[in-house]
C-alpha positions as CSV (number, residue, x, y, z in Angstrom):
1,M,111.7,75.9,53.5
2,R,111.5,79.5,52.4
3,F,113.8,81.9,54.2
4,V,112.1,84.7,56.2
5,D,114.1,87.8,56.7
6,R,113.3,89.0,60.3
7,V,115.7,92.0,60.5
8,G,113.8,94.8,62.1
9,Q,111.2,92.6,63.8
10,K,110.7,93.0,67.6
11,F,110.2,90.2,70.1
12,G,109.7,91.2,73.7
13,L,112.6,93.6,74.5
14,L,114.6,92.3,71.6
15,T,115.0,93.9,68.1
16,I,116.6,91.9,65.4
17,I,119.5,93.9,63.8
18,A,121.2,91.3,61.6
19,R,121.6,87.7,60.6
20,A,124.7,86.1,62.0
21,P,127.0,84.1,59.7
22,G,126.7,80.3,59.9
23,R,124.0,78.3,61.6
24,T,123.5,76.2,64.8
25,P,124.6,72.5,64.8
26,G,120.9,71.8,64.2
27,G,120.8,74.0,61.1
28,K,118.9,76.9,62.6
29,T,119.4,80.5,61.6
30,I,121.1,82.7,64.2
31,W,119.8,86.2,64.7
32,L,121.7,89.1,66.4
33,C,119.5,91.3,68.5
34,D,119.7,94.5,70.5
35,C,117.9,94.5,73.9
36,E,116.2,97.5,75.5
37,C,118.3,96.9,78.6
38,G,121.3,98.0,76.6
39,T,122.8,94.6,75.6
40,R,124.0,94.6,71.9
41,G,124.4,91.7,69.6
42,H,122.6,89.1,71.7
43,A,122.3,85.9,69.7
44,V,119.1,83.9,69.4
45,D,118.4,81.0,67.0
46,S,115.3,80.9,64.9
47,S,113.6,78.2,67.0
48,N,113.5,80.4,70.1
49,I,113.2,83.9,68.6
50,K,109.4,84.0,68.7
51,T,109.2,83.2,72.4
52,A,112.1,85.3,73.5
53,K,111.3,88.1,76.0
54,G,114.8,89.5,76.5
55,C,118.5,88.8,76.7
56,G,118.3,87.4,80.2
57,C,117.8,90.7,81.9
58,L,114.2,89.8,82.8
59,R,115.2,86.7,84.8
60,G,114.6,88.4,88.1
61,Y,111.2,89.6,87.1
62,Y,109.6,86.9,85.0
63,G,111.3,83.8,86.4
64,P,113.1,82.6,89.5
65,P,116.7,83.5,90.0
66,P,119.2,80.7,89.9
67,R,119.3,80.4,93.7
68,R,116.1,81.7,95.1
69,E,116.2,82.6,98.8
70,A,113.1,82.8,101.0
71,L,111.4,86.2,101.0
72,T,112.1,88.1,104.2
73,Q,110.5,91.1,105.9
74,A,113.7,93.2,105.2
75,R,113.5,92.3,101.5
76,I,109.8,93.1,101.2
77,K,110.3,96.4,102.9
78,Q,113.2,97.2,100.6
79,M,111.1,96.5,97.5
80,L,107.6,97.7,98.6
81,R,105.9,100.4,100.6
82,Y,102.7,99.3,102.4
83,E,99.8,101.6,103.3
84,P,97.9,100.1,106.3
85,E,95.0,102.6,105.7
86,T,94.3,101.2,102.2
87,G,95.9,97.8,102.3
88,N,97.8,98.6,99.1
89,F,101.5,98.1,98.2
90,F,103.6,100.5,96.1
91,W,107.0,99.9,94.5
92,R,110.0,101.5,96.3
93,V,112.4,99.8,94.0
94,A,111.2,98.8,90.5
95,P,111.5,95.2,89.1
96,V,114.4,94.7,86.7
97,N,114.1,96.9,83.6
98,R,110.8,98.6,84.8
99,P,111.8,102.0,86.2
100,D,108.4,103.3,85.3
101,L,106.8,101.3,88.1
102,V,108.5,103.2,91.0
103,G,105.8,104.8,93.1
104,R,103.0,102.9,91.4
105,R,100.7,100.4,93.0
106,A,102.3,96.9,92.8
107,G,100.6,93.8,91.5
108,C,97.4,92.9,89.7
109,Q,94.1,91.1,90.3
110,R,93.7,87.4,89.6
111,P,90.6,85.9,88.0
112,D,89.5,84.6,91.4
113,G,89.4,88.2,92.8
114,Y,92.6,88.1,94.9
115,W,95.4,90.6,94.5
116,C,98.9,89.2,93.7
117,I,102.4,90.6,93.5
118,A,105.5,89.2,91.8
119,V,108.6,89.8,93.9
120,D,112.0,88.4,92.9
121,G,110.5,86.2,90.3
122,R,107.8,84.6,92.5
123,V,104.1,85.5,92.7
124,Y,102.6,86.0,96.2
125,M,99.1,86.7,97.4
126,A,99.1,90.3,98.5
127,H,97.4,89.6,101.8
128,R,100.1,87.1,102.8
129,L,102.7,89.7,102.0
130,V,100.9,92.1,104.3
131,W,101.3,89.6,107.1
132,L,105.0,89.2,106.4
133,Y,105.4,93.0,106.2
134,E,103.7,93.7,109.6
135,H,104.6,90.6,111.6
136,G,108.0,89.5,110.1
137,C,106.9,86.0,109.0
138,F,104.4,84.4,106.7
139,P,101.2,83.2,108.5
140,D,101.2,79.5,109.6
141,A,97.5,79.2,108.7
142,Q,95.1,80.6,106.2
143,L,94.1,84.3,106.3
144,D,90.5,85.4,106.4
145,H,89.3,88.7,105.1
146,K,86.8,89.8,107.8
147,D,84.7,91.8,105.4
148,R,84.9,89.1,102.7
149,N,86.4,91.6,100.3
150,R,89.4,89.9,98.7
151,L,90.9,93.2,97.6
152,D,90.8,94.7,101.1
153,G,94.4,94.1,102.3
154,R,94.3,96.2,105.4
155,I,96.1,94.5,108.3
156,A,93.1,95.2,110.5
157,N,90.9,93.3,108.1
158,L,93.0,90.1,108.2
159,R,93.0,87.3,110.8
160,K,94.3,83.7,110.9
161,A,91.7,81.1,110.3
162,T,91.3,77.3,109.8
163,P,90.0,76.2,106.4
164,N,86.6,75.6,108.0
165,Q,86.5,79.0,109.6
166,N,87.5,80.6,106.3
167,T,84.8,78.8,104.5
168,M,82.2,79.8,107.1
169,N,82.9,83.5,106.6
170,S,81.3,83.4,103.1
171,K,78.2,84.6,101.4
172,M,75.3,82.5,100.4
173,P,75.9,80.2,97.4
174,R,74.4,81.4,94.1
175,T,72.7,78.0,93.7
176,N,70.6,78.6,96.9
177,S,66.9,78.7,96.0
178,T,65.4,79.5,99.4
179,G,67.0,82.9,99.9
180,F,68.6,81.9,103.2
181,K,72.1,80.5,103.9
182,G,72.1,76.9,105.1
183,V,68.5,76.3,104.2
184,C,67.1,74.1,101.5
185,W,63.6,72.8,100.6
186,N,62.8,69.2,101.2
187,K,60.0,68.1,98.9
188,R,59.4,64.7,100.6
189,R,58.9,66.3,104.1
190,D,57.3,69.4,102.6
191,K,59.5,71.5,105.0
192,Y,62.7,73.5,105.0
193,R,65.8,71.6,105.9
194,V,68.8,73.1,107.8
195,R,72.3,71.9,107.3
196,I,75.7,73.2,108.3
197,G,79.2,72.3,107.2
198,F,81.8,71.5,109.9
199,R,85.3,70.0,109.4
200,G,84.5,68.5,106.0
201,K,81.1,67.0,107.0
202,V,77.5,68.2,106.6
203,V,75.5,68.0,109.7
204,D,71.6,68.1,109.7
205,L,69.9,70.6,112.1
206,G,66.4,69.5,111.5
207,F,63.2,70.6,109.5
208,Y,61.2,73.7,109.9
209,K,57.8,74.9,108.5
210,T,59.0,78.3,107.3
211,A,62.3,79.5,105.7
212,P,62.9,82.3,108.3
213,E,62.5,79.8,111.2
214,A,65.0,77.5,109.5
215,A,67.4,80.5,108.9
216,R,67.3,81.5,112.5
217,A,68.0,77.9,113.6
218,Y,71.1,78.0,111.3
219,D,72.3,81.3,112.7
220,Y,71.8,80.0,116.3
221,V,74.2,77.0,115.7
222,A,76.6,78.9,113.5
223,R,77.3,81.6,116.1
224,R,78.0,79.0,118.8
225,V,80.2,76.8,116.6
226,F,82.1,79.4,114.6
227,G,82.0,82.4,116.9
228,E,83.3,85.6,115.2
229,F,83.8,83.7,111.9
230,A,80.1,82.9,111.5
231,M,78.5,84.7,108.6
232,T,74.9,84.4,109.5
233,N,71.7,85.2,107.6
234,K,71.2,88.2,109.9
235,A,74.7,89.5,109.2
236,L,73.9,89.1,105.5
237,G,70.7,91.2,105.9
238,L,68.5,88.3,105.0
239,L,66.6,88.2,108.3
240,G,64.6,91.2,109.6
241,P,63.9,92.1,113.2
242,Q,61.2,89.5,113.6
243,A,60.6,87.8,116.9
244,A,62.8,84.8,117.4
245,G,61.3,81.5,116.3
246,P,61.9,78.0,117.4
247,Q,65.6,77.3,118.1
248,P,67.5,74.1,118.3
249,C,68.0,72.7,121.8
250,T,71.1,74.0,123.6
251,G,73.0,70.8,123.0
252,T,72.8,71.1,119.2
253,A,76.1,73.0,118.8
254,S,77.9,70.4,120.9
255,A,76.4,67.7,118.8
256,V,77.7,69.4,115.7
257,R,81.2,69.5,117.1
258,A,81.0,65.9,118.3
259,S,79.8,64.7,114.8
260,A,83.1,65.7,113.3
């Protein structure tokens, strides 16, 4: 195999300065590197050099420490400053070897829209860190964003919720073709069908001649079953101030609970 001289090449924080004499027991070339943290002559063999990020100084930032302790309120307040008005965190103390981050907003946005922050080598959801910062412990349930904005980490915008309540406080699915949440068209009946999800089950609420009537029936039950967590068609701005149409009987909400 042709030898490749890598002196001067940079991998992560490492810069190769020389080839060490001899080889590893497996016959690999050994390179001596300088690290940006100040370490000189760090040895890395040729099989690991391309994936190397540093001399080990990044362990506390990119990976878990050898003995990771549970994150506490005292630790999070030592590392981060929280602004309850905006819901954002800022670095008080920078992660290892990143002094440029002091004073800057901590974390980044995940593909699913949530904000996350790496603290002591572990990635946390920012809104759960808010709860720890303000209440001294992680929540023992899911957290719901009242305004459905996953980037709004204000403590006033967070509340504990069951998985079902969290799901209920959601927008209308993109696949909906009727324009109303909880309403679908039933071709066989030639009417609009209303269904609502509760505790992992789908419960039928009947059939209606028009989509707005069906939407109001959905809202009626949703408010009584989910209370403040109900995201109704009216709350989404899908229903105007029309006069109320036919509503399910008063026992429908109880029937939904009983069905699950």
